[in-house]
N, C-alpha and C positions, 0 to 999 in steps of 0.2 A: 715943353712940359707945362701944363696949366697950373694955376695958383692953387686950386683945390687939391690936386695930387701932391704938390710939394708940401702942403700943410699936413696931409695924411701921413706921408712918409716921415716927416719931422716928428709927428706925434708918436708914430710907431717906434721910431728910433729912441725917443725919450723913454717910452715904456720899457723897451729892452734894456736900456742903460740902467734905469731904476731897478729893474728886476735883477740885473747882474750885480749891482752894488749891494742889493739886499741879500742875495745868495752869498756873496763874498763876506759880507759882515756876519751873517749867521754862521758860516763855516769857520771864520777866523775866531769867532767867540767860543768855539768848542775846543777845549784842549784834549790831548790824548787820554789823560787820566779820567776826565769826565766821560769820554766816549767809552773807555774800557769799563767803567763802572756801570754805564747804561747797558752795555752788551751783557755784562755779567748778571745784572739784576733781571734782565729780560730772559736770559737762559734759565736762571734760577726759578723764575715764576713759571716758565713753560715746562720745565723738565724736573724741577726739584733737585738738580745737580749743581755743583759748583764749577764755574768756568774760571780758570786761573791763567794769567799771562805772566810768565816768569822772565821772559826776555824783553829786550827793548821794544818800544812801541813808537811808531811814527805816523803822523797824520799827513795825508796828501789832499791838497785843495783843488788842484787843476790837473787834467781837464775835468775830473769829477771828484767828489768827496770820497776818500778812501782811508783805510787804516791798514798798516802793515805791522805784523806782530811776530815775535819769535817765541818758541817754547810755550805753546798753548796746550792746556790739558783740561779734560772734562772728567769730573770725579765719577767713581764707580758706584754700583749699588752697595748698600750697607753690608750685604752678606757675601759679596764677591771677595776673592782671594787676592786681588790686586787693588792698589789705591785708586788708580785711574783707569777708566774704560777706554779713554782716547787721549793720545798725545800727538801733537803736530809740531814739527820743527819750524815750519815757515807758513804763515797765513797772510793772504792778501784779500781784503774785503773792499769791494766797490759798492758804496751804499747810496740808495736813493735818498735825496735830501729832504724832500717835502714830507714823506712818511716819518722820517727821523724827527722832524720838528714836532710831529704829533705823538712822539714817543712810541712809534711803531717801527718795526724792522723790516725792510725790503731791500734786497740786494740786486744790483745789476750783475755782479759777478762775485764768486768765491773761488779762490785758488789755494789749494793745499799741497804741501810738499813734505815728504818724510813722515808719513802717518803710521802710527801703531794703534791698532784697534784690538781690544781683548774682549771677545764675546763669550759668554758662558751661561749655563743654566744651573739652578740649584736643585736640591732634592725634590722640591715641590713642583719643579718644571718651569719656574719663572725665569725669564731671560733678563739679563742686565741691561738690555737695550729697550726694555719696556719702561717708558716714562709716565705711564698712567698714574694719576694721583690715587692714594688709597680712598676707599669708600668711607665717607664721614660717619655713617651709621655703625660702622664696624662689622657689618654683615656683608659678606661677599655675594654678589649677585651672580648666579650661575646661568649660563646660556641654556642649561638643560631644561629650565622651566619656561623658556620663552617659546611661544608659538611663532610660526612664520609671520602671522599678522601683527602680533604685538611687538615683535622684534623690530619691524620697520618703524612702527610708531615710536618705540623707545629710542631708536637711532635718530629719528628726526627730532624728537623732543629734547634730546640731549645736545643737539647741535649748537644751540645758543649758549650752552655752558662750556663748550670746548674752546680751547685756545686756537686762534686762527693759525693756519700753517704759515711758516716762514716762506715768503715768496722769493724765488731765485730765478733769474733769467739765464745766467751762465754759470756753469760749475766745472771745475777741473781739479783732479787729484792725481798726483804722480808719486812714484816711489812709496807705495803703501804696503803694509803687511797686516793681514787680517787673520786673527787666530780665533778658532771656535773650540770650546771645551764643554761638551755635555757632561752632566753630573756623573762622576765616576769613570768617565771614558778618556781615552787618550786625545790630546788636542789635535785638531786638524787646522791647516793653515793654507791661505791663498796669498800669493805675491801678486799684487796689483800694480803693474808698471804704469798703467794709464787708464783714466776714465774721464771723459769730458762730455758735458751737455752744453751745446751751443744753441741759444735761442735766437730766432729772428721774428719777424712780424707774424708769420703764420705757421712756423714749424720749429721743432727742436731736433738737432742732429746729435746722435749719441754714438760714441766710440769708446770701446773698452778693450784692454789687453791684459791678460792675467795668466798665471801658471798655478795649477792645482795638481799636486803629486807629479806624475809624469806627463801631464796633459797641458798643452798650450791652447789657451782659449782666446778667441777674438769675437767680439760682438760689435756689429756696425749696423746702423739704420736710422730711421727717422719716425717722428710722430708729429702731431700738431703742437702748438706752443704750450708747453707744460706750465709756464708762468700764468698764462691766461686761464688755463684749465683749472688750476688750483684756486684762482680768484673766484671763478664762477661755479666751483664744484657742487655746491648744494644750493645755489641761487638760481641757476638757469641751466637748460640742457647743455651737456658737454659731450662731444664726440672725439675720441682719440683713435685715429687710424694707426695701425701698427704695420711696419714694414722693416723687418730686421733679419739679419743673417748671423747665426751663431756658428762659429767654426771651431772645431776641436781637432787638433793634430791634422789639419788639412781637410777634414770632412765637415760639410756645411749642412746646417738645419735651417730651413727658411721658416720664419715666424711672421704670419700675415693675419690680418683681421681688423677688428674694431672693438673699442670699449665705448659703450653708450651709457652715460650717466644722466639720469633725470633727478630733479630736486626731491629730497626726502625719500629716496628709494635706493636699493642696492644697485651698484653698477651692473650692467648687463654686457657680457662679452661674447664675441664670436671669433674664435682663434683657430687657425689652421697651422699644424706643424707638418712639414714635408721635407723629405730628403732622399737622395739616392743611396747614401750610406752615412751612418752615424754611429757613435759609440755611447753606450749606456752609462758607464761609470761616472763621467763628469756630471751628468744630470743627477745621479744619486748623491754625489758629494755636494752639489749645489743645494739639493733639497735639505741636506743635513745642516748646512751653513745658514740656510734661510728659513729654518724651522720656525713655526709660530711660537710665540712666547708661552703658550700653554703646553708645549711639547714636553712629554715626560721622558727623561733620559734614565737609562738603567746602568748599573755598574757592569763592568766586563764579566762575561760568564765565569771566568776563573775565580772571581771573588764573590760570586753570587751563590748563596746557599740553594741547594736543590729543593724544589717545591714538593708538595705531597701528591701532586697530580702530574700525569704525563702531559695533558693539555693544561698549560699554565693558567692559574687563576689571577694573574696580574692583569690590570686593565690595559687594553689595547690603546694605542695613541690616536683615538678618534678625534681628539681635540686638535690634532695637527691638520685635519681636513678643513678646507675653506667653506665658510658659510657664504655661498656665492650664487650668482644667477648668470647662466650662459652656457655656451657649448664649446667644447674643445675637440677638434677633429685631428686624427693622426694618420699620416700616410708615409711610411718609411720603407723603402725597398729592402734595405738590409740594416739591421740593428746589431752591432757587434757587442758581445758580452765577453770581456777578457777571460781567457782560459776556457771558454765554452763555445759550443756550436752557435753561430749567429742565427737570429730570427730573420725570416724573409717575408716580404709583402705584409708587413705589420700595418693593419688598418683598424680603425675603431673610432667611435664617437662617445665622448663623455659629456653627459648633460647634467648641469648643476642647477638645482632648484631649491635654494635655501637649505633646509636640513635634509635634503635628499640628493643622492648622486646615482645616476643610471649609467651603466656601461652597455652601449648598444652595438651589437654586431662586431665585437672585437675578434679579429682573426689574424692568424700568422702561420707561416710555414716553418718547419724544422726538418732539415734534410729533405726527404721525399714526402714527408707527412704534412698534414694540415690540421689546424685546430680552430674552433670557434667557441666563443664564450659570451654569455649575457649575464649581467649581474645588476643588483640594485641594493643600495644602502640607504636606509631611511632613519630619521630621528637620531642621527649619529651624535648629536650634542645632548641627548637625553640619557636617562638611566638605563634604557633598554633599546639600544639600536637594533633595527630589523635588517637582516641580511638574507638575500636570496640569490642563488647563482645556479646556472645550468650551462653545460657545455659538452662538447664531444671532440675527441682527437682520434685520427686514424691515419694509416699509412706510415706510422713511425715504426722504429724498431727499439727494443730495450737498449740496444747498443747506443743508438743516437741519444736517447733520453739520458743515459748515464754519462755520456760524453758531455752533455749539456750541464750536468750537475757536478760530475767529478771525472775529469779526463784521465785520471790515474787508475780508475777501476776498469779491469779487463772483463768486458762482457761482449759476447759475439752474438749477432742475430737477435732473434726474439721479436717477431712481428707483434706489434702492440696496438691495442685499441682500448679506449676508455671513454666513459660517459658518466656524468653526474648531474643530479638535480636535487639540490638541498636548500633548505631554508631554516632560519633560526633567529633567536633574539639573544642579546647579552652584550656585556662590555669586555669579556675576557674569552680566551679560547675555551676554557673549561665550561663557562656558561653556554657558549655557542654549541659545544659538543653535547652537553647534557640536555639541551632543549631542541636538538636537531630533529628534522623530519625530512624524509626523502629516500634516495637510494643512490648508490655509486657502484660501478662495475669496471673491472680491468680484465682484459684477456691478453695473454702472452703466448706466442707460438714457440717453435723450436729455437733453441739457442744454447750457448754454453756460458756458465756462470763461474767466474773466478771466486775463490774462497773469500777474497777481500770484499766482494759484493755482499756476501752473507754476513761477514763480520761487521760491515758498516751498516747493516739493516736494523741495528738496535737490539735491545734485550729480548723483545718479544719474538722476533724472527730467529735469533740465535737459540733461544730456549726451545722453540718448536722443532727446529732442525736437529739440534743436539738430542732432543728427547726421542725422536723417531729414528735417528741415524747417527749414533755416536762415532761411527767409522768414517764420517765425512771428512774429518781432519786428516785422514790418511791419504787424501787426494787433493790436489790443488784445484780441481775443476769438477763441476757438476753439469751433466748433460740434461738439459730441460726439454721434455717433449711438449708440455703445455702447462699453463696455469690459468685458472679463472678465479677471481675474487668478486663475489656479489654481496654487497652490504646494504640490506634494507634497514632503515632506522626510523623508529617512531617514538617521539618524545624522549629521545636520548637512549632508547633501548635498541640494540642491534641483535637481531635474531638470525641465527645461522642454521639453515635446514639443509645440510649437505651442500651449502652454497659457496664453499671454498674447496676447490679441487686442484691437486698438483700431481703431475706425472713426470718422473725423472727416469734416468737409465737404471736406477737402483731400487726405486720403490714408488708406489702410488700412495696418495694421501688425501683424505677427505676430512673436513672439519665441520662440526655441527655444535650447536649450543647457543650461548648468549654472551653479550658484553653490555654491562650497565655503565653507560658513560657518565652517569651522575656520580657513582662511587668508583667507576673504572674497574669494577670487579669482573674477573674472568670466570666463566664456567663453560669450558669448551672441551668436547670430546674429539680426540684425533684418532682416525682409523688409518694406520699405516699398513700397506699391503706389500709383502715381500716380493722382491725381484732380484735376479742375479745372485741368488744364494746368500743374501744378506742375513736372513734369519734361519738358515738351514731348513727351509721348507715350511716353517711355521707361519701361519697367518696371525698377525697381531691385532686383528680388527677389534676396536673397542676397548683396548687395554690402556691407552695413553690418555691422560686428562691434563688440561692446562687450567691452572687456577692462579690465585693471587690477584694482582692488579696489572694494568697496562705498564705501570712504572716498575713494578717488581713481580714479573711473571714467574710462576713456578710450575714445573712438570711433576706429575704424580701418577699413581696407578688408579685407573678407573675400576673401582671395586665391583661394579656391576658386570664387568666383562671378565672377571677372573673366576676360574673354576677351582674350588677348594680341593686341594690334594696334597700329598706328601712327596710328590715328585717334582724336582726342580728342573726347569728347562735349561737354566744356566745362562740366561741372556741378561747381562747387565746393560739394558738398553733404555729403561724407562726413566729412572731418576738418578742417574749417575751411579749405578751399582745395585739397584733394587732387583730382587729375584722374583720371578713369576713362578708360582706354584701351580701345578696342574696334575690331575690324575693321569692324564695321558696327553701328550702334545697333539695327537690326532683328534682328541675330543674337543679341542677349542673350536667354538662356533666360527664358521666361515661365511662371510657375506657374499652375495652374488657379485661377480666381477663386473660392476657397472663402470664405464669409462668416466672417471671423476670430473673431467673438464666439461664433457657434454651434459652431465647431470647438473653441474653448477651454473652453466651459462643460461642467462635470461635474455629475453628479447631486448635489443637495443632501443627500439622505439618506445618500449614501456618506460625507459629511463629518460631518454631525450627524444621527444616527439619529432617525427620527421626523419629520424635516423634510418639508414638502410639496414 
């Protein structure tokens, strides 16, 4: 070994020794109380919450600087019903030393055991996990007034004022209980037995195992190094490849794709969800638990007063939708819905473009039938979201549809076809209905209807059926020959020109008139035509009228169809006992016997272009 190399190695060894002594001195000069105070003040500055450590604290110097603490808690939001949002029995922190000397927090590892997390929302829809500081001006800035262009500028301009994210290379949590309570709703909980993020030089491995209700969930996969991604998130381009498997009760959903983040712009994603068989319920539960902080929660229906409209005037939760950029493709061969018929060959593409979401070519099978839907939702963060949707379904039976909704309803047969093409604006179902334009049509073939099907159809259906056939309660079943419902709507006005026709084994029925969806007022004439001796040979055409509102429908006598006389027909059929007077039963005007379903049916292609 030459003399120069020996001198270089001696110099290098001296530098390492000096650096080691410096690190040892710096580490030994920090006592646990000081470190606890530094962590607490950093958390307070970043979140506005109090971090408390009630148990013993110990400091580890080698092989790395770390802190071990017992009984750690993070305070809750001021409006929450529990003191602490988070409590942890045992905490181990492995801390990067050099950032700490600069009064910055960066972790090599965080290990948590015995976690209790209480997540909830208040009446305003705020989540207690939202650590955003209040706006100093006292004026809440709404996304509703942001355009796609200025929102990105606002996002980029505010970056310098935001607290840097805490950087973590490795994370582990065991024996955790997460509880979520929406305002006025029953709490939901997840038992998280394990969640770990293990980072290496170029990737992060993620493994999680949990139980939600009766579902066992397992997620396993990898992405690029999350620690480095957070460091560079808004400074340089970041790409996060996704390769995960989500398994629910043995059924696996593959999650593949990529997130592409460029500086000062929204992340762009391209994600594919695929599975041979999967279940829907855990995804719905996860969506509830992971709802955005702006999500509005409602009290349970039993405690909620009934509104004045059939279509609710409460704001829809558009604020739960993500303001995002990217594409989500779904391909699931069988999607199970507990208690219902599964969907098959579910395919579709969801395109996110800031304040707009497009649903392209969504299709699925149900039984032997198929359905396809296209939809668009724009300006959903503003005061007047715009919605358009069109679709068609055929090859179904009413029996299959009812099994999908309520398996206890006894309906047999009833070949069904439906199409719709509607557009509207508004933030509530009432606004959307009152401003709607377009048309919808449903056609049902031969089948048998259990009385429970009619009883479950709501006040409107029950009122119509009872008005024209009070004897229907004497039988448990109605034999349906056909039914067609064609509903054209313009600016919230539904005009019925004999466009609803029904034929059963006991009577024919045609509906005409109008429905004002702004006030929900009904003005509908019902023409029931006697069959099977129901009305002793009398044609009741034009005598029944439906009035009131969608929420409170009432049946009455159509005065225009009544012939004044002193002779009673004796049929308590129209309004629960009303008597129709006529000079002679035979003198009641009789309409030509036009088949109601054929008269009501319109061309499918007029509603859904391209339909056969």
